[in-house]
ROLUM-40614 format. One record per residue (C-alpha): residue in three letters; residue number from 1; x, y, z negated. Coordinates in steps of 0.25 Angstrom, whole numbers, plus 2048, in hexadecimal, padded with zeros to 3 digits. Example, Ala and Ser with C-alpha at 12.3 -4.5 7.8 and 13.67 -1.06 7.14 Angstrom:
ROLUM-40614
['ALA' 1 [831 7EE 7E1]]
['SER' 2 [837 7FC 7E3]]
END
This chain:
ROLUM-40614
['MET' 1 [CE9 035 BEF]]
['GLY' 2 [CF3 02C BF8]]
['THR' 3 [CFC 023 BF2]]
['VAL' 4 [D08 02B BEC]]
['THR' 5 [D14 023 BF3]]
['ALA' 6 [D23 025 BEF]]
['ALA' 7 [D24 02E BFB]]
['ASP' 8 [D1B 036 BF8]]
['PHE' 9 [D26 03C BEF]]
['SER' 10 [D32 03A BF9]]
['GLY' 11 [D3A 046 BF6]]
['THR' 12 [D37 048 BE8]]
['TRP' 13 [D45 045 BE3]]
['ARG' 14 [D4A 052 BED]]
['LEU' 15 [D40 05A BE8]]
['THR' 16 [D43 058 BDA]]
['ARG' 17 [D53 05A BDA]]
['LEU' 18 [D4D 069 BE3]]
['ALA' 19 [D44 06C BD7]]
['VAL' 20 [D4F 06A BCD]]
['ARG' 21 [D58 072 BD3]]
['ARG' 22 [D4E 07E BD4]]
['ASP' 23 [D4A 07B BC6]]
['ARG' 24 [D58 079 BBE]]
['TYR' 25 [D59 086 BB9]]
['THR' 26 [D4A 089 BB4]]
['LEU' 27 [D48 07C BAF]]
['THR' 28 [D56 07C BA7]]
['ALA' 29 [D50 089 BA2]]
['TRP' 30 [D45 084 B9D]]
['CYS' 31 [D4B 077 B97]]
['ALA' 32 [D57 07E B92]]
['GLY' 33 [D4F 08B B8B]]
['LEU' 34 [D45 081 B85]]
['GLY' 35 [D50 07A B80]]
['LEU' 36 [D54 088 B7A]]
['PHE' 37 [D47 08C B75]]
['VAL' 38 [D46 080 B6B]]
['ALA' 39 [D55 080 B67]]
['ALA' 40 [D55 08B B63]]
['THR' 41 [D46 08C B5C]]
['THR' 42 [D48 080 B58]]
['ALA' 43 [D56 084 B50]]
['MET' 44 [D4E 091 B4A]]
['PHE' 45 [D43 086 B44]]
['ASP' 46 [D4D 07F B3E]]
['GLN' 47 [D54 08C B36]]
['SER' 48 [D48 092 B31]]
['LEU' 49 [D44 086 B2E]]
['ALA' 50 [D4D 07E B26]]
['ALA' 51 [D46 07E B19]]
['ARG' 52 [D3D 073 B17]]
['ASP' 53 [D34 07C B0F]]
['ASP' 54 [D34 086 B1B]]
['LEU' 55 [D31 07B B27]]
['VAL' 56 [D25 075 B1F]]
['ARG' 57 [D1F 082 B1B]]
['GLU' 58 [D21 085 B2A]]
['THR' 59 [D1C 079 B30]]
['ARG' 60 [D0E 079 B26]]
['MET' 61 [D0E 088 B2B]]
['VAL' 62 [D0B 084 B37]]
['ALA' 63 [D05 078 B37]]
['VAL' 64 [CF8 07B B2D]]
['ASN' 65 [CF7 086 B39]]
['ALA' 66 [CEC 084 B42]]
['GLY' 67 [CF1 090 B4C]]
['MET' 68 [D01 08B B4C]]
['ARG' 69 [CFB 07B B4F]]
['LEU' 70 [CF7 083 B5C]]
['LEU' 71 [D06 085 B5F]]
['GLY' 72 [D0B 077 B5B]]
['LEU' 73 [D0B 06A B53]]
['THR' 74 [D11 067 B44]]
['SER' 75 [D17 05A B3E]]
['GLY' 76 [D1F 05C B33]]
['PRO' 77 [D28 065 B2D]]
['SER' 78 [D35 065 B36]]
['VAL' 79 [D3B 06F B3E]]
['GLY' 80 [D38 068 B4B]]
['GLY' 81 [D2B 067 B4A]]
['TYR' 82 [D29 076 B44]]
['MET' 83 [D31 079 B51]]
['LEU' 84 [D27 073 B58]]
['HIS' 85 [D1C 076 B54]]
['ARG' 86 [D21 085 B56]]
['GLU' 87 [D27 083 B65]]
['TYR' 88 [D20 076 B69]]
['VAL' 89 [D13 07B B73]]
['THR' 90 [D21 086 B79]]
['LEU' 91 [D27 07C B7C]]
['ALA' 92 [D20 074 B83]]
['VAL' 93 [D15 07E B8A]]
['LEU' 94 [D23 081 B8E]]
['ALA' 95 [D27 073 B94]]
['ALA' 96 [D19 074 B9A]]
['LEU' 97 [D1E 080 BA3]]
['MET' 98 [D2A 07B BA6]]
['SER' 99 [D23 070 BAD]]
['THR' 100 [D18 075 BB3]]
['PHE' 101 [D22 081 BB9]]
['ALA' 102 [D2D 075 BBF]]
['VAL' 103 [D20 06E BC4]]
['ILE' 104 [D1A 079 BCC]]
['ARG' 105 [D27 07F BD0]]
['HIS' 106 [D28 072 BD8]]
['THR' 107 [D1B 071 BDB]]
['ARG' 108 [D11 07B BDD]]
['GLN' 109 [D1C 086 BDF]]
['ASN' 110 [D21 07F BE9]]
['GLU' 111 [D14 07C BF2]]
['GLU' 112 [D10 08B BEF]]
['LEU' 113 [D1D 090 BF5]]
['GLY' 114 [D1E 085 C03]]
['ARG' 115 [D2A 07E BFD]]
['ALA' 116 [D21 072 BFC]]
['GLU' 117 [D1C 073 C09]]
['LEU' 118 [D2C 075 C0E]]
['LEU' 119 [D30 068 C06]]
['GLY' 120 [D23 061 C0D]]
['SER' 121 [D29 062 C19]]
['THR' 122 [D34 056 C14]]
['VAL' 123 [D33 04B C10]]
['VAL' 124 [D2E 04C C03]]
['GLY' 125 [D21 045 BFC]]
['ARG' 126 [D15 04D BF8]]
['TYR' 127 [D17 04A BEB]]
['ALA' 128 [D27 04C BEA]]
['GLY' 129 [D24 05A BE6]]
['LEU' 130 [D1D 058 BDA]]
['ALA' 131 [D25 04E BD6]]
['ALA' 132 [D31 056 BD8]]
['GLY' 133 [D2B 062 BCE]]
['VAL' 134 [D25 056 BC5]]
['LEU' 135 [D33 04F BC3]]
['VAL' 136 [D3D 05D BC2]]
['ALA' 137 [D31 062 BB5]]
['MET' 138 [D31 052 BB0]]
['ALA' 139 [D42 054 BAF]]
['ALA' 140 [D41 063 BAA]]
['ASP' 141 [D36 05F B9D]]
['VAL' 142 [D40 052 B9A]]
['VAL' 143 [D4C 05C B99]]
['LEU' 144 [D44 066 B92]]
['ALA' 145 [D40 05B B86]]
['LEU' 146 [D50 056 B85]]
['VAL' 147 [D55 066 B83]]
['LEU' 148 [D4A 06A B7A]]
['ALA' 149 [D4C 05C B73]]
['ALA' 150 [D5C 062 B73]]
['GLY' 151 [D59 06F B6D]]
['ILE' 152 [D50 069 B62]]
['ALA' 153 [D5A 060 B5E]]
['VAL' 154 [D66 068 B5F]]
['SER' 155 [D5D 071 B54]]
['GLY' 156 [D60 067 B4B]]
['GLN' 157 [D51 05E B4C]]
['PRO' 158 [D51 050 B4D]]
['LEU' 159 [D54 04A B5B]]
['GLU' 160 [D4B 041 B5D]]
['GLY' 161 [D3F 04B B58]]
['ALA' 162 [D44 054 B63]]
['LEU' 163 [D46 04D B6E]]
['LEU' 164 [D36 04A B6A]]
['ALA' 165 [D34 057 B6B]]
['GLY' 166 [D38 05A B79]]
['ALA' 167 [D32 04F B7F]]
['SER' 168 [D24 055 B79]]
['VAL' 169 [D27 062 B7E]]
['ALA' 170 [D2C 05A B8C]]
['ALA' 171 [D20 053 B8E]]
['VAL' 172 [D16 060 B8C]]
['GLY' 173 [D21 063 B99]]
['LEU' 174 [D1D 055 BA1]]
['VAL' 175 [D0F 057 B9F]]
['TRP' 176 [D0F 064 BA4]]
['VAL' 177 [D18 05E BB0]]
['GLY' 178 [D0A 057 BB5]]
['VAL' 179 [D02 062 BAF]]
['ALA' 180 [D0A 06B BBB]]
['ALA' 181 [D0A 060 BC5]]
['VAL' 182 [CFB 061 BC5]]
['THR' 183 [CF8 070 BC6]]
['CYS' 184 [D00 06F BCF]]
['GLN' 185 [CF7 068 BD8]]
['LEU' 186 [CEB 070 BD5]]
['SER' 187 [CF0 07D BD7]]
['SER' 188 [CF5 084 BE5]]
['THR' 189 [CFF 08F BDD]]
['THR' 190 [D0B 08E BD4]]
['ARG' 191 [D03 097 BC9]]
['ALA' 192 [CF7 08F BC9]]
['ALA' 193 [CFE 082 BC7]]
['ALA' 194 [D06 087 BBB]]
['GLY' 195 [CFA 090 BB6]]
['ILE' 196 [CF2 083 BB5]]
['ALA' 197 [CFC 07C BB0]]
['ALA' 198 [D00 088 BA4]]
['GLY' 199 [CEF 086 BA1]]
['ALA' 200 [CF0 079 BA0]]
['LEU' 201 [CFC 07A B95]]
['GLY' 202 [CF6 085 B8E]]
['LEU' 203 [CE8 07B B8D]]
['ALA' 204 [CF4 070 B87]]
['PHE' 205 [CF9 07C B7E]]
['ALA' 206 [CEB 07E B78]]
['ILE' 207 [CE6 070 B76]]
['SER' 208 [CF1 06B B6F]]
['GLY' 209 [CF0 078 B65]]
['ILE' 210 [CE2 075 B61]]
['GLY' 211 [CE5 065 B5D]]
['ASN' 212 [CF1 06B B56]]
['MET' 213 [CE8 077 B4F]]
['LEU' 214 [CDB 06A B4D]]
['GLY' 215 [CE5 061 B47]]
['THR' 216 [CE7 05F B38]]
['VAL' 217 [CF5 061 B2F]]
['ASP' 218 [CFA 058 B24]]
['GLN' 219 [CF9 058 B17]]
['ALA' 220 [D07 060 B16]]
['GLY' 221 [D02 068 B21]]
['LEU' 222 [D0F 064 B29]]
['ARG' 223 [D09 05C B35]]
['VAL' 224 [CFE 05D B3D]]
['THR' 225 [CF5 054 B46]]
['SER' 226 [CF0 058 B51]]
['ALA' 227 [CE3 057 B54]]
['TRP' 228 [CDE 050 B62]]
['PRO' 229 [CDE 05C B6C]]
['ALA' 230 [CED 05A B6D]]
['TRP' 231 [CEF 04F B71]]
['LEU' 232 [CE9 053 B7D]]
['SER' 233 [CF4 05D B80]]
['PRO' 234 [D02 05B B84]]
['ILE' 235 [D08 065 B7A]]
['GLY' 236 [D00 05C B71]]
['TRP' 237 [D06 04F B76]]
['GLY' 238 [D14 056 B74]]
['GLN' 239 [D10 05A B67]]
['GLN' 240 [D0C 04D B60]]
['THR' 241 [D1A 046 B65]]
['ARG' 242 [D1E 050 B56]]
['PRO' 243 [D2C 04D B58]]
['PHE' 244 [D32 052 B4B]]
['GLY' 245 [D27 04C B42]]
['GLY' 246 [D22 03D B45]]
['ALA' 247 [D27 03E B54]]
['ALA' 248 [D1D 037 B5F]]
['TRP' 249 [D22 034 B6E]]
['TRP' 250 [D16 02D B73]]
['PRO' 251 [D0F 03A B75]]
['LEU' 252 [D19 040 B80]]
['LEU' 253 [D14 033 B87]]
['ILE' 254 [D06 039 B89]]
['ALA' 255 [D0C 046 B90]]
['VAL' 256 [D15 03A B98]]
['ALA' 257 [D06 034 B9C]]
['ALA' 258 [D00 043 B9E]]
['LEU' 259 [D0D 046 BA8]]
['GLY' 260 [D0A 03B BAF]]
['ILE' 261 [CFA 03A BB2]]
['LEU' 262 [CFC 04A BB5]]
['LEU' 263 [D06 046 BBF]]
['GLY' 264 [CFE 03C BC6]]
['ILE' 265 [CF3 047 BC6]]
['ALA' 266 [CFC 04F BCE]]
['VAL' 267 [D01 044 BD7]]
['THR' 268 [CF0 042 BDC]]
['LEU' 269 [CED 052 BDD]]
['ALA' 270 [CF9 054 BE4]]
['SER' 271 [CF4 049 BEF]]
['ARG' 272 [CE8 052 BF1]]
['ARG' 273 [CEE 05F BF5]]
['ASP' 274 [CF5 066 BFF]]
['VAL' 275 [D02 06C BFE]]
['GLY' 276 [D01 07A BF8]]
['ARG' 277 [CF4 07A BF4]]
['GLY' 278 [CEF 075 BE6]]
['LEU' 279 [CE1 06C BE5]]
['TRP' 280 [CDA 078 BDE]]
['PRO' 281 [CD8 083 BE8]]
['GLU' 282 [CDB 092 BE5]]
['ARG' 283 [CD3 09A BDF]]
['ARG' 284 [CCF 0A6 BEB]]
['GLY' 285 [CD2 0B4 BE5]]
['ARG' 286 [CCC 0C1 BE6]]
['ALA' 287 [CC8 0C6 BF4]]
['GLN' 288 [CCB 0D4 BEE]]
['ALA' 289 [CD9 0D6 BE5]]
['ARG' 290 [CD5 0DE BD8]]
['GLN' 291 [CDC 0EB BD7]]
['THR' 292 [CE7 0E7 BCC]]
['LEU' 293 [CED 0DF BD7]]
['LEU' 294 [CF1 0E8 BE1]]
['SER' 295 [CFC 0EC BD8]]
['PRO' 296 [D09 0E5 BD3]]
['THR' 297 [D06 0E4 BC6]]
['GLY' 298 [CF9 0DF BC7]]
['LEU' 299 [CFC 0D3 BCF]]
['VAL' 300 [D06 0D0 BC4]]
['TRP' 301 [CFD 0CF BBA]]
['ARG' 302 [CF5 0C7 BC4]]
['LEU' 303 [CFE 0BD BC2]]
['GLN' 304 [D02 0BD BB7]]
['ARG' 305 [CF6 0BF BAE]]
['SER' 306 [CF3 0B0 BAC]]
['ALA' 307 [D00 0AE BA7]]
['PHE' 308 [CFD 0BB B9D]]
['THR' 309 [CF2 0B6 B97]]
['GLY' 310 [CF6 0A8 B93]]
['TRP' 311 [D00 0B0 B8D]]
['ALA' 312 [CF8 0B8 B85]]
['LEU' 313 [CEF 0AE B80]]
['ALA' 314 [CFB 0A6 B7D]]
['LEU' 315 [D01 0B3 B74]]
['THR' 316 [CF3 0B5 B6F]]
['THR' 317 [CF1 0A7 B68]]
['PHE' 318 [D00 0A8 B63]]
['GLY' 319 [CFD 0B6 B5A]]
['LEU' 320 [CF1 0B1 B55]]
['ILE' 321 [CFA 0A3 B51]]
['PHE' 322 [D04 0AA B4B]]
['GLY' 323 [CFD 0B5 B46]]
['ASN' 324 [CF4 0AB B3E]]
['LEU' 325 [D02 0A7 B38]]
['THR' 326 [D05 0B4 B32]]
['GLU' 327 [CFF 0B1 B23]]
['GLN' 328 [D07 0A2 B22]]
['ILE' 329 [D13 0A9 B25]]
['GLN' 330 [D13 0B0 B16]]
['GLY' 331 [D15 0A3 B10]]
['LEU' 332 [D23 0A1 B17]]
['GLU' 333 [D30 09F B0D]]
['GLY' 334 [D3C 099 B11]]
['ASN' 335 [D45 09A B1E]]
['ALA' 336 [D36 09B B26]]
['LYS' 337 [D36 0A7 B1F]]
['ASP' 338 [D45 0AB B21]]
['TRP' 339 [D42 0A8 B31]]
['TRP' 340 [D36 0B0 B33]]
['THR' 341 [D3C 0BD B2B]]
['GLU' 342 [D4A 0BD B34]]
['THR' 343 [D42 0BB B41]]
['GLY' 344 [D38 0C5 B3D]]
['GLY' 345 [D44 0D0 B36]]
['THR' 346 [D3D 0D2 B28]]
['ASP' 347 [D3A 0CC B1C]]
['GLN' 348 [D29 0CD B1E]]
['ILE' 349 [D25 0BE B21]]
['ILE' 350 [D19 0C3 B28]]
['ASP' 351 [D1F 0CE B31]]
['ALA' 352 [D2B 0C5 B33]]
['TYR' 353 [D20 0BA B3A]]
['LYS' 354 [D1A 0C5 B3F]]
['VAL' 355 [D28 0CB B47]]
['SER' 356 [D2C 0BD B4C]]
['ILE' 357 [D1F 0B8 B53]]
['ILE' 358 [D1C 0C5 B5B]]
['GLN' 359 [D2C 0C5 B5E]]
['MET' 360 [D27 0B5 B62]]
['ALA' 361 [D1C 0BB B6B]]
['GLY' 362 [D26 0C4 B72]]
['MET' 363 [D2E 0BA B75]]
['PHE' 364 [D22 0B2 B7B]]
['VAL' 365 [D1E 0BE B82]]
['ALA' 366 [D2B 0BE B89]]
['ILE' 367 [D2A 0B2 B8E]]
['TYR' 368 [D1C 0B6 B96]]
['LEU' 369 [D25 0C2 B9A]]
['VAL' 370 [D30 0BA BA3]]
['GLN' 371 [D24 0B0 BA7]]
['VAL' 372 [D1D 0BD BAC]]
['LEU' 373 [D2A 0C3 BB2]]
['LEU' 374 [D2F 0B7 BB9]]
['ARG' 375 [D23 0B7 BC1]]
['MET' 376 [D2C 0C2 BC9]]
['ARG' 377 [D32 0B6 BCD]]
['ALA' 378 [D28 0AF BD2]]
['ASP' 379 [D21 0B7 BD9]]
['GLU' 380 [D30 0BB BE1]]
['THR' 381 [D32 0AD BE4]]
['GLY' 382 [D22 0AA BE7]]
['GLY' 383 [D20 0B3 BF2]]
['THR' 384 [D17 0BC BE8]]
['LEU' 385 [D20 0C8 BE8]]
['GLU' 386 [D22 0C9 BF6]]
['SER' 387 [D14 0CB BF8]]
['VAL' 388 [D14 0D6 BEE]]
['LEU' 389 [D20 0DD BF2]]
['ALA' 390 [D1A 0DD C01]]
['SER' 391 [D0C 0E5 BFC]]
['GLY' 392 [D17 0F1 BF9]]
['VAL' 393 [D1B 0ED BEA]]
['THR' 394 [D28 0F1 BE6]]
['ARG' 395 [D32 0E8 BDE]]
['ALA' 396 [D31 0F2 BD4]]
['ARG' 397 [D23 0F3 BD3]]
['TRP' 398 [D22 0E4 BD3]]
['LEU' 399 [D2B 0E2 BC9]]
['ARG' 400 [D23 0ED BC0]]
['ALA' 401 [D18 0E6 BC0]]
['HIS' 402 [D1D 0D9 BBC]]
['LEU' 403 [D23 0DF BB1]]
['VAL' 404 [D18 0EA BAD]]
['ASN' 405 [D0E 0DD BAC]]
['ALA' 406 [D19 0D5 BA4]]
['ILE' 407 [D1A 0E2 B9A]]
['ALA' 408 [D0D 0E3 B98]]
['GLY' 409 [D0B 0D4 B95]]
['CYS' 410 [D16 0D3 B8C]]
['VAL' 411 [D0E 0E0 B83]]
['VAL' 412 [D01 0DA B85]]
['LEU' 413 [D04 0CB B81]]
['MET' 414 [D0C 0D1 B75]]
['VAL' 415 [D00 0DA B71]]
['LEU' 416 [CF7 0CE B71]]
['PHE' 417 [D01 0C4 B67]]
['ALA' 418 [D03 0CF B5E]]
['VAL' 419 [CF1 0D1 B5D]]
['SER' 420 [CF0 0C4 B5C]]
['MET' 421 [CFB 0C2 B52]]
['GLY' 422 [CF6 0CE B48]]
['LEU' 423 [CE7 0C9 B4B]]
['ALA' 424 [CE8 0BC B43]]
['ALA' 425 [CF4 0C1 B3A]]
['GLY' 426 [CEB 0CD B36]]
['GLN' 427 [CDF 0C2 B33]]
['VAL' 428 [CE9 0BB B2B]]
['LEU' 429 [CF2 0C7 B23]]
['GLY' 430 [CE7 0D0 B25]]
['ASP' 431 [CE9 0E1 B2C]]
['THR' 432 [CE7 0DC B3B]]
['GLY' 433 [CE7 0E8 B3F]]
['ILE' 434 [CF4 0E9 B38]]
['GLN' 435 [CFC 0DC B3E]]
['VAL' 436 [CF6 0DE B4C]]
['ARG' 437 [CFD 0EC B4C]]
['GLU' 438 [D0A 0E7 B46]]
['LEU' 439 [D0B 0DC B50]]
['VAL' 440 [D07 0E3 B5D]]
['TRP' 441 [D11 0ED B59]]
['ALA' 442 [D1C 0E0 B56]]
['GLY' 443 [D17 0DB B63]]
['ILE' 444 [D17 0E8 B6B]]
['VAL' 445 [D27 0EB B65]]
['GLN' 446 [D29 0DD B6C]]
['VAL' 447 [D27 0E1 B7A]]
['PRO' 448 [D35 0E7 B7D]]
['GLY' 449 [D3D 0DB B7A]]
['ILE' 450 [D33 0D2 B83]]
['LEU' 451 [D34 0DB B8D]]
['VAL' 452 [D45 0DC B8E]]
['MET' 453 [D42 0CE B92]]
['GLY' 454 [D38 0D0 B9E]]
['ALA' 455 [D43 0DB BA3]]
['ALA' 456 [D50 0D1 BA3]]
['VAL' 457 [D45 0C8 BA9]]
['ALA' 458 [D42 0D1 BB6]]
['ALA' 459 [D52 0D6 BB6]]
['VAL' 460 [D54 0C8 BB8]]
['LEU' 461 [D49 0C3 BC3]]
['CYS' 462 [D4C 0D1 BC9]]
['ALA' 463 [D5E 0CE BC8]]
['VAL' 464 [D5D 0BF BC9]]
['PRO' 465 [D4F 0B9 BCE]]
['ARG' 466 [D54 0AD BD1]]
['TRP' 467 [D59 0A9 BC3]]
['SER' 468 [D4E 0B1 BBC]]
['VAL' 469 [D45 0A5 BB7]]
['PRO' 470 [D50 09E BB0]]
['ILE' 471 [D58 0AA BAC]]
['SER' 472 [D4B 0B2 BA7]]
['TRP' 473 [D48 0A8 B9D]]
['ALA' 474 [D54 0A4 B97]]
['ILE' 475 [D55 0B4 B94]]
['LEU' 476 [D49 0B2 B8F]]
['LEU' 477 [D4B 0A6 B88]]
['SER' 478 [D59 0AB B82]]
['ALA' 479 [D52 0B6 B7C]]
['LEU' 480 [D48 0B0 B73]]
['VAL' 481 [D53 0A6 B6F]]
['VAL' 482 [D5C 0B0 B6A]]
['GLY' 483 [D51 0BB B66]]
['PRO' 484 [D4A 0BC B59]]
['MET' 485 [D42 0AF B58]]
['PHE' 486 [D50 0A6 B59]]
['GLY' 487 [D5C 0AF B58]]
['PRO' 488 [D5E 0AF B49]]
['GLY' 489 [D5A 0A0 B47]]
['LEU' 490 [D65 09C B50]]
['ASN' 491 [D6C 0A6 B4A]]
['LEU' 492 [D70 0AD B56]]
['PRO' 493 [D7A 0B7 B56]]
['ALA' 494 [D74 0C7 B56]]
['TRP' 495 [D78 0CA B64]]
['VAL' 496 [D75 0BF B6A]]
['GLN' 497 [D66 0C1 B62]]
['ASN' 498 [D66 0CF B68]]
['LEU' 499 [D67 0CB B76]]
['SER' 500 [D58 0C6 B75]]
['PRO' 501 [D4F 0D4 B77]]
['PHE' 502 [D46 0CD B6C]]
['THR' 503 [D51 0D1 B63]]
['HIS' 504 [D4E 0DF B62]]
['SER' 505 [D3F 0DF B64]]
['PRO' 506 [D3C 0E4 B57]]
['LYS' 507 [D37 0DC B48]]
['ALA' 508 [D29 0E3 B48]]
['PRO' 509 [D20 0E2 B40]]
['ALA' 510 [D2B 0DF B36]]
['VAL' 511 [D33 0EB B39]]
['ALA' 512 [D32 0F8 B3D]]
['VAL' 513 [D34 0FB B4D]]
['THR' 514 [D3E 103 B52]]
['ALA' 515 [D3E 109 B63]]
['SER' 516 [D4E 106 B63]]
['PRO' 517 [D4C 0F7 B65]]
['LEU' 518 [D40 0F9 B6F]]
['LEU' 519 [D47 105 B77]]
['ALA' 520 [D54 0FB B78]]
['LEU' 521 [D4A 0EE B7E]]
['THR' 522 [D41 0FA B86]]
['ALA' 523 [D4E 0FD B8B]]
['VAL' 524 [D55 0EF B90]]
['CYS' 525 [D48 0EC B96]]
['LEU' 526 [D47 0F9 B9F]]
['GLY' 527 [D56 0F6 BA2]]
['LEU' 528 [D54 0E8 BA5]]
['THR' 529 [D47 0EC BAE]]
['ALA' 530 [D4E 0F6 BB6]]
['ALA' 531 [D5A 0EC BB8]]
['ALA' 532 [D4E 0E3 BBE]]
['LEU' 533 [D49 0ED BC6]]
['ILE' 534 [D55 0F0 BCE]]
['ALA' 535 [D58 0E2 BCF]]
['LEU' 536 [D4C 0DF BD6]]
['ARG' 537 [D4E 0EB BE1]]
['ARG' 538 [D5B 0E5 BE5]]
['ARG' 539 [D58 0D6 BE7]]
['ASN' 540 [D52 0D0 BF1]]
['LEU' 541 [D46 0C8 BEE]]
['THR' 542 [D43 0B9 BEE]]
['LEU' 543 [D37 0B8 BF7]]
['PRO' 544 [D32 0AA BFB]]
['ALA' 545 [D35 0A4 C0B]]
END
């Protein structure tokens, strides 16, 4: 590696401005969406855990359960602390993904699509593109920290704790700015670079979770001290700040140091490769394609199977954890019990718990659905669609291939979650077969509501492709916030809550399932799908130059 000079970064400011212009809507949607999510969640817990006894009981329940410690760290009875226990991992993972996608979009993707070569023919330094992507992602994380802090503080939590909570989430995003910068140098493709970064994120979650599970609980059963593995994970560093229970800013310095080291590695690796190539050689494919790749449906499955596998493993794990908690839910009293019964639609706390968790799983599966359907936009702009259509595949058949894979994936994911939760619940309540059957049925009747979201995304993709990504995520976020998990806690009017398809999904197994809401959701789904097909046939495709 030669000496890095200022000339190697010439043009960085202009490329940064270009990157900001390209991402101004996408990153704004990420920050606003996460801010709205954390504000709604904090407000919900502030209402449901208003009584001190309820807060102490809920905190103790999750602190003494090793499975729940996998998801977060408790630091004493406080609404902000309980919210972070429940949502910190989700927020940290999403912040890391936001950073990863931003860096890859302005580095590896530019090289893959030929933009970097075009820019390189002008007066632009070797590392200017990498620097621009890193700066934009870092700025987005700083903004995210402030937005999250505002969302937590506006819900009545202490400002200092809110600021530290936002910073602890953004710290994980900053580390993954460096991780993505490194993976872009290793891989020759955008998909592989993102996959390596996502794999590292999964490893970080597992290590921090194991450290928390192996930790010790104080005599009051309210505060967990993590074991040493938690300090090996960036997610663990953020959790150790404990914003609402003995706030400590210094773990964030570890994340900043890790970012600096990773960026140094990325610059070193960038100096040792050619533009458009990664340091790791591309794996050779088969000499002959499998039969499944001879159809668009098989091709779509091949491209999406890695994402599906990751989601399947995550939902199966969460199903086991939440099923194991079923017995402890029986002891809830006060506002905490009232929240579960209100959300679940029944006075029977166990059935209400099952309904609420199945609804939550359905919302997560909807996130998977939006993710895989937005792959159509990437195929269109990246050139994959052009090659597929050149082989004689019609637009309708291409759309159908994506929808079939998405629908099948949703059904399988809901069944996997329900089966794993039923098996775990059966071990603590007995009658495993009955538990599994009830939860599988409850999971299946959530599918029509999930598919309405998918049909809406398909319609947006086909009607307004340029704005499809931010609009699709905005639709999903709105449906989640006004739906049954957050809508009642936010005291939203009934007509607003009815705008979410999740509101109309049957509350099985607590209440009997009727055909009317399922038929209505199916009709809406079919109508939106038909609109998507009509729009796709009538518009021009966005193909690479």
